[in-house]
C-alpha positions in Angstrom: -21.6 -62.9 17.2 -19.2 -60.7 15.4 -18.0 -61.2 11.8 -14.5 -60.3 10.7 -15.1 -59.3 7.1 -12.3 -57.5 5.3 -12.9 -54.1 3.7 -14.1 -54.4 0.2 -15.5 -57.9 0.4 -19.1 -56.8 -0.4 -17.9 -54.5 -3.1 -15.9 -57.3 -4.6 -18.9 -59.7 -4.5 -21.2 -57.0 -5.9 -19.0 -56.3 -8.9 -18.4 -60.1 -9.4 -22.1 -60.8 -9.4 -22.8 -58.1 -12.0 -20.1 -59.5 -14.2 -21.3 -63.0 -13.7 -24.9 -62.1 -14.5 -23.7 -60.6 -17.8 -21.4 -63.5 -18.8 -18.2 -61.6 -18.3 -16.8 -63.0 -15.1 -15.5 -66.2 -16.7 -13.9 -64.2 -19.5 -12.1 -62.0 -17.0 -11.0 -64.9 -14.9 -9.7 -66.7 -18.0 -7.8 -63.7 -19.2 -6.3 -62.6 -15.9 -6.1 -65.7 -13.8 -8.2 -66.2 -10.6 -5.6 -64.9 -8.1 -4.8 -61.7 -9.8 -8.4 -60.5 -10.1 -9.4 -61.7 -6.6 -7.0 -59.4 -4.8 -9.6 -56.7 -4.2 -12.8 -55.1 -5.6 -10.7 -52.4 -7.3 -8.9 -54.8 -9.5 -12.0 -56.8 -10.5 -13.8 -53.5 -11.2 -11.0 -52.4 -13.5 -11.0 -55.7 -15.3 -14.8 -55.4 -15.7 -14.5 -51.9 -17.1 -11.9 -53.3 -19.6 -14.2 -56.2 -20.7 -17.5 -54.5 -21.5 -16.7 -52.5 -24.7 -14.5 -53.8 -27.5 -11.7 -51.3 -26.9 -10.8 -49.6 -23.7 -7.9 -47.1 -23.4 -7.1 -45.6 -20.0 -4.9 -42.5 -19.8 -3.7 -40.6 -16.7 -1.9 -37.3 -16.6 0.0 -37.2 -13.3 1.0 -33.5 -13.6 -2.7 -32.5 -13.7 -4.2 -35.4 -11.8 -6.7 -36.1 -14.5 -7.5 -39.4 -16.0 -9.6 -40.5 -18.9 -11.2 -43.7 -20.0 -11.9 -43.9 -23.7 -14.3 -46.6 -25.0 -14.7 -47.7 -28.6 -17.3 -50.2 -29.7 -19.3 -51.2 -32.8 -22.5 -50.4 -31.0 -21.4 -46.8 -30.4 -20.4 -46.5 -34.1 -23.6 -48.1 -35.3 -25.7 -45.8 -33.1 -24.2 -42.7 -34.6 -24.2 -44.1 -38.1 -27.9 -45.0 -37.9 -28.6 -41.5 -36.4 -26.9 -39.9 -39.3 -28.8 -42.1 -41.8 -32.1 -41.3 -40.1 -31.4 -37.6 -39.9 -30.3 -37.5 -43.6 -33.4 -39.4 -44.8 -35.7 -37.2 -42.7 -33.9 -33.9 -43.4 -33.2 -33.4 -39.7 -30.5 -31.3 -38.1 -28.3 -33.2 -35.6 -29.3 -30.8 -32.9 -33.0 -31.5 -33.3 -32.9 -35.2 -34.2 -35.1 -37.1 -31.7 -33.2 -40.4 -31.7 -29.8 -38.7 -31.2 -31.1 -36.4 -28.5 -33.1 -39.1 -26.6 -30.3 -41.7 -27.0 -27.6 -39.4 -25.7 -29.8 -38.1 -22.9 -30.4 -41.8 -21.8 -26.7 -42.5 -22.0 -25.9 -39.5 -19.7 -28.7 -40.6 -17.4 -27.0 -44.0 -16.9 -24.1 -42.1 -15.2 -25.8 -41.5 -11.9 -22.8 -42.5 -9.8 -22.5 -41.9 -6.1 -19.0 -40.7 -6.8 -18.1 -37.2 -8.0 -15.2 -35.6 -9.8 -16.0 -37.0 -13.2 -17.5 -36.0 -16.5 -18.8 -38.0 -19.4 -18.5 -37.1 -23.1 -19.9 -38.6 -26.3 -18.3 -38.2 -29.6 -20.3 -39.0 -32.7 -17.4 -39.7 -35.0 -17.5 -36.4 -36.9 -13.9 -35.8 -35.6 -12.3 -39.2 -35.3 -14.0 -42.4 -34.3 -17.2 -42.6 -32.4 -16.5 -43.0 -28.7 -17.5 -42.6 -25.1 -15.0 -40.8 -22.8 -15.0 -40.6 -19.0 -12.8 -37.9 -17.5 -12.0 -38.1 -13.8 -10.0 -36.3 -11.2 -8.0 -37.4 -8.2 -11.1 -37.6 -6.0 -13.0 -40.0 -8.2 -13.9 -43.2 -6.4 -16.6 -44.8 -8.5 -14.7 -47.6 -10.2 -16.7 -50.3 -8.5 -19.9 -48.8 -9.9 -18.6 -48.4 -13.5 -19.0 -52.0 -14.7 -22.8 -51.9 -14.0 -23.1 -48.4 -15.5 -21.2 -49.3 -18.6 -23.3 -52.4 -19.1 -26.4 -50.1 -18.9 -24.8 -47.8 -21.4 -24.0 -50.5 -23.9 -27.5 -51.9 -23.5 -28.9 -48.4 -24.1 -26.9 -48.0 -27.2 -28.1 -51.4 -28.5 -31.7 -50.5 -27.7 -31.5 -47.2 -29.6 -29.8 -49.0 -32.5 -32.8 -51.4 -32.7 -35.2 -48.5 -32.5 -33.4 -46.7 -35.3 -33.2 -49.8 -37.5 -37.0 -50.3 -37.0 -37.7 -46.6 -37.8 -35.5 -46.8 -41.0 -37.0 -50.2 -42.0 -40.5 -49.0 -41.4 -39.9 -45.9 -43.5 -38.5 -48.0 -46.3 -41.5 -50.4 -46.2 -43.9 -47.5 -46.3 -42.0 -46.0 -49.3 -42.1 -49.3 -51.1 -45.9 -49.8 -50.4 -46.7 -46.3 -51.5 -44.6 -46.7 -54.7 -46.4 -50.0 -55.5 -49.8 -48.4 -54.9 -48.9 -45.5 -57.1 -47.7 -47.9 -59.9 -51.0 -49.9 -59.7 
């Protein structure tokens, strides 16, 4: 028994399942309409990429054959703001700050794509807004993997934000306790 399955069917289903599991598929179908997104896995992957972070801006330079995907989101801004607050309160340099280093390392680790011809950059907001940038060349074919990777990235940012808030709250509580003990 032979199956006649069109190219990209499994990729399409894989991306759709990831989006569905993260409550994004209905939003995408609502925004774009069922037929437009269901054409191929490439289109649903791009719609997924667009839906994960609050703002997504794609750019492509045809002369150079280089594209970029720029992502802005409150979770990225909050991560870098909390890092700065933690570093300031603990008199740490941004180059040696553990939360910033570990968080960024984990973000870069999320980008273990089977594709090549891409680079990932993080900007902390010291020059413009905090953002995530993916640069890619003409030989990049990892769009179908990006929705899952970007969800991991967003979850990693959120996890580190929780850790930073706990570290900052814990320090404030210790300071208040010590002040109260000294006053007594």
